[in-house]
N, C-alpha and C positions, 0 to 999 in steps of 0.2 A: 666582401668586395673583392671580385675578381680583379686581377692587375688589368687597367688600362692600356690596352695595346695599339690604341688607333684613334686618331681625333676625330670625332664627329663635327661635320658641319652642319649646324642646326640653325644658320642663318640664310641658306641658299634657298631659292626660289622651289629649285627641285626638292627640296626636303620639305619645305611649308605646303606644296601641293600634294606629295605623296610621301609621308613621312614613315610607314610601317617597317620598312627596312631598315631604316636609322633606328628605329624604336626595337626591333628585335636584336640588333646589333647591341646596343645598351643595355637590355635586360641580360644578355648572355656574356658581356664583358664587363659591365660598370653598372649595375643598378643604380648606384647613385653617383654622377659623373659631374667633375668639377669642370666647368668650362673654362677653357686656358685663357690667362689673363683677364680675367673678369671675376668678379665675386658673386659669380652664379652658379647654382648647382640644379642639375636635370634628373629628376627622380623618375625611374622608368620602371621598377618592378612593383607587383601588386602588393607585396608584404611592406616595401617600404613607403610607397604612398600610402596605405592605410595606416601604418603606424603615425605617419605626419599629419593625418587628417584627425587621428583620434587623441592628438598630443596639442590642441589649441593654443594651450598656455605658452608653451615653447615654439611651436611652429605657428607664427601670428599671422592673422589676415589683415592687420593694420597696414595699409599702405594706399596713399592716395593715387598713385598710378595706376591701381588697379581700376580705377574708374574712369580717368582722365589721360592716362598714359603720359608719354612726354609733354604734351600741351601743358603740363604744369609748368615747366620751365621756361614758356615762351611767354615774354612779357606782353605782346600783343593779345595771346590769349587771356592773361590774366585780367587785363582791362575788360575784357569783353566778360569774364567769369564774374566779376564785380558788379554787373548789371544785373545778374541773377541771385541766387540763394547759393550759401556755401555747402560744398559736398562734404555733409557730416557722415560719419561713420555709423551705419545702422545694421544692414545685414551683412553684405558682402564684405566689407573690409572693417569689420569689427570683431572684439573677441568678447568671451564671458569675463566679468558678471554684465556688462553693458549690454552685449548680443542677446541675452537671455531676455532682458525686458522687449527688444524689439520683435525676438520670434513670439513670444507670448502675444503682443498685440496684434502682429501680423496674422498668427492663426486664428484670430477670431474673423477673419475675412475669408481665408483657405480652409473652410471644414468640408468634411468628407461629405455631408449631406448637401452641401451647395454645389459641389463639383458634380456629384451623381446627377443632382437636377437639372444639369446644363445639357445631359446627354441628347435629349430629343431636339433641342435647339441647335446642337453643333451639327448633327445629322442633316437637318434643315439646311443650314448653311453649306454642307458639303454638296446636298443634291442640288441646290440653287447653282452653285459654281460649276458642277458638272452638267447641268442642263445647257449652261451658255456655250459649251464647245463639244458636247457628245454627238450630235449630228453631222460634225465635219469630220470626226473620226481622226484627229489629231489636235494637240495642240501644245504650247510652249507652257510646261506643266508647272513650272515655278511662278511664272507669272500669272497664269490663269486658275492656280489652285493652290499650290504651296506657300505662297507668300501671303495671297488674300484671306484665307481661310483662318489662320491664327491672328492676323492683323485684326479681321472682324472680332474676334472671339475678345482681345483682349482690350479693343478698342471699345467695345460696350461696357465692358467691366470696369474701366478707367473713365467713363463719362464723356468720351468722344463724342463730338456731333457726327451724324452720318457723314455728311459731307466734308469731314477733316478726315475720315480714316485712312485716305492716303498718306497723312502725314505720320501714320505709325511707323511705317517703313523708312521713310527719310530720316525721321529721329532716331530712332532704333539703330540704322545704318551708322549713323554718326557717331553713337556712344561705342559702337564696335570697332570703326575704323580708328578711333581714338587710342583703343586698349590693344589691338592685335595688327595694326598696320603700318609700316613705314610711310610717312608723309613730310613732303615740305611744309614750311612756316605756313605759307599762304593756304595749305590745304588743312593745317590744323586751327588756323582761324576761322575757315568755314566752317569746321565742324564745331568749332567752340561756340559760334554763332547758334547754330542749330540746338546745341544744348541749352542754351539761354531761352532760344524761343519756346523750345518743349516747358521749360519752367514756368513762364509766364502763361502759358495756354493753361497748364495744369494746375496752376494758381486759381485760375477763373473756374475750373473744375471743382476744385475744392469748395470755392465761396460757394457755388451753386448746390452743392451738396449739403453744405450746413442749413440752408433755407429749403432746398428742395429735396429731400432725401429720396432715394431710390432703391430698387432691389439689386445692388451691384456691390462690387468689392470696394469700390472706392468710397461708398456712403459708409461702408463696415469699417474700413480704415479710418475714416474721421471720427465715427462714433465709438471706437474701440477703447474698451475699458477691461483692465484684469487687475483683482485685488487692489493693491494701494500703488499699482505704478502709476508714473507720470503719462497722461496721453499724450501723442504724437503731436509734437508741434509744426509748424510750417515747413522749415527746412528738411525734418525728419520725414514728413509726408512726401516731399516733392522727391527725396532720395530712394526711399521705397517704391514709389510709383516709377521711378526710373528703372530701379532693378527689374521690377515686373514687366515693364515694358520690353527689355532685351530677353529676359530668361523665359518670356510666355510667348514670344514671337518668333525672333530669331532662331533660336535652336529648333523650337517647333519646325519652322518652315524648312530649315537643313534636315531634319529627320525625316520630314514627307518625303523631299526630293532624293535624298541620299539612299532612303529606304527604298523609293521605287525604284531606283537604279538597282540597287542590290537585288532586288527580286529579279529586274529584267536579265541581270548576269547571271542569276542561278534558278533556271526555268524548272529545274525538278522541284525546288523548294517553292517557287510559285504554284507549280499546280497542286502540292501538298495542301496548301492554304485554300486555293480555289476550289478545292475537292472537300474540304473540312474546314469551314469558317470559324469555328469554335477554337481553332488554331491563332487566330488574330491576336490576342492579349498575350500569349505566350512567344508569338513573333515579333511582337513590339518590343519585349525585353531582350530577345537577340538583337533587335536592329539596334537598340541602345547601346548594348554591349558591343557591336561590331561597328557601328558608324560613330558613336560616341560625339556628338554634335560640339561641345565644349571639351575642347583637347586637354585641357589643363588649367589650374588656377595657381596664382602666386602666392607664396607665403614668405615672411621675413623670420627668421630665428631671433629670438627676445634675449638668448642667453648661450653661452657656448654649449655644443651638445654633441651629439653621435647618431648617425642614421646608417644603417646597412652596413655599420663596421668603419664609417669615415667619420672623420672627426669636422665638423662645421662650426665656425666660429661665430658668435654673435653679431647679428647685423646682416649675416648671407642672405641673400634671395635663392629662394627654390622655387622651381616650376614643377609642381606635381602631375604627371601627366597620365591622366585619366585614360585616355586613348590607348597609351603603351600597357597600363595596369590590367586593361580589359581584354588583352590578347596575351597574358602571362599564361605559358604552357604549364606552369606549376598549378594552374586551379583551373584552365578550361582547355578541356581536349580538343586537339585539332581546332587552336583558335582562332587561326585564318580562314577556316570554312564556317559558312553561314548555314545554319540548322535551326529552322522555325521551331522544333519540338526539341529544342535543347533541355536536358534538366539542369537547372539552375539551383544546384547543390550550394555553390558559391556565387555570392551576389556581385552584380558588377556596380562599378563606382561611377556611372555616368551621370548621375545625380549627387556626386560628391558623398560626404558620409559623415557621422557625428553631429557635431553642434551646426554645422554648416550644410547639411544636408538640404538640397535645393528646395525651397520653400513652395515653388510651383510644379512640384513633380506629379502630382495628383491630376492638377490640369492638363499638363503636358501628356500625360499617360491617356487621360479620358480623349483628347483631342486627336490621338494618333489612332488609338482603337476606333473611334467613331468615323475618322476619315479613311482609314483603309477599308474598315466594313462597307463604307458605301462605294469605295472605289471596286472593291472585288465583286458587290451585289450589281454594279453597273456597267463596268468594262471589263473587256477580255482580249486576249493575245496582245499584251501591251507589250510594244518593244521600241527600239530607238528609230527614230526617223531616218530613212537610207540617206537623204540629202544633207544631213547635220553633222559636223564634226562631233568626235566622241566628246562627252562632257568633261569637263576639267574642275578640279577642287581648287577654291581660291586660295591666293598664298596668303594666310592666316596662321598666326601661333597659335591663338586663343580658340577660334571658332572654326570649325570645318564644315564648308559648304560646297554646293555645285555653282558653276558660273551660270548655266543653261542646262534645261532638259527638255528636249523636243520629241515629244513621242506618236506613235501613232498606235491605233485600237480598235475593235469591233465592239459592237454594242453586244451585252450579255442577253 
């Protein structure tokens, strides 16, 4: 570990909106950084992040705050949560060997063949959304494309009625606000209410799938059976559905909007893909590295240990910063440059790594490739609207996403 020479302000709004300068400082000065006066360590370097990810027994994911944030300490929120089902550890907040059971069962729903078979339908959804605004030559891209596309995809797979698809965004935002945003007690109560609303809605969907199975992820989750593993019970199914709601919706939405802004900001790279659409899959990997919509995840040490030469006591909270690791110049040449034809000899960690590799990564990749394929096929000369302010990233430690993205374009 390099000597810590300067305190990093990791709670300011400026940092939360644009963290890359602080991340670079962290990698160069203290890749494993102990936050002053807190039992918290921020991990900036690729090597150190990867090491922690590959040692789940020591760097544990078991942490209720990872799901509900500080609301777990709010008595009013607790009263609301008691009206729903408990937040049992399944995927996100669990460790092997218990985690292994859930991953086996959930993998029954997210097979490669299932995701590959969704390509045509996702492209049809993307085309339908583009149809609604293409003749105007402009749109608010987040509201009219980046949000509704992944919402529609995951809503179908989780059994939402068509008229309830709009609730996907409302409920997903509630979970995200709880784990990544500073809120008043009243705001926490509002989000907690939405969490329980989601649980009761999903309970109805689960009951329907038991009597009226469909060809969707929810039916497969209800019926998942592997070897001698116990099938998922009610609370476990709800927790898995909750994780999928966020992972398959918000992060993909952020990648679509942040990805398009990145292309607008890099016209020479945009031109490369426009002229050679075969680059789109690799471009998506570079966007995942460059944007990394999930900035990091919390871990808690289960024993005294060491990381990057730093002694870390049992019970310490660590934030493993994927966004920072993905710009580590030890592994990525010119990491602050966006290159659609980058050679990925080193894999990015946008989907985490090891036992906690994102279960929905195949679906996310499929959605991103399909969406950008249709965008490049139908739109051209995409640029920011002249009369709109420069888009900003929202102030959130966990998720990195734009507040708005107004664009103009021509029809290709």
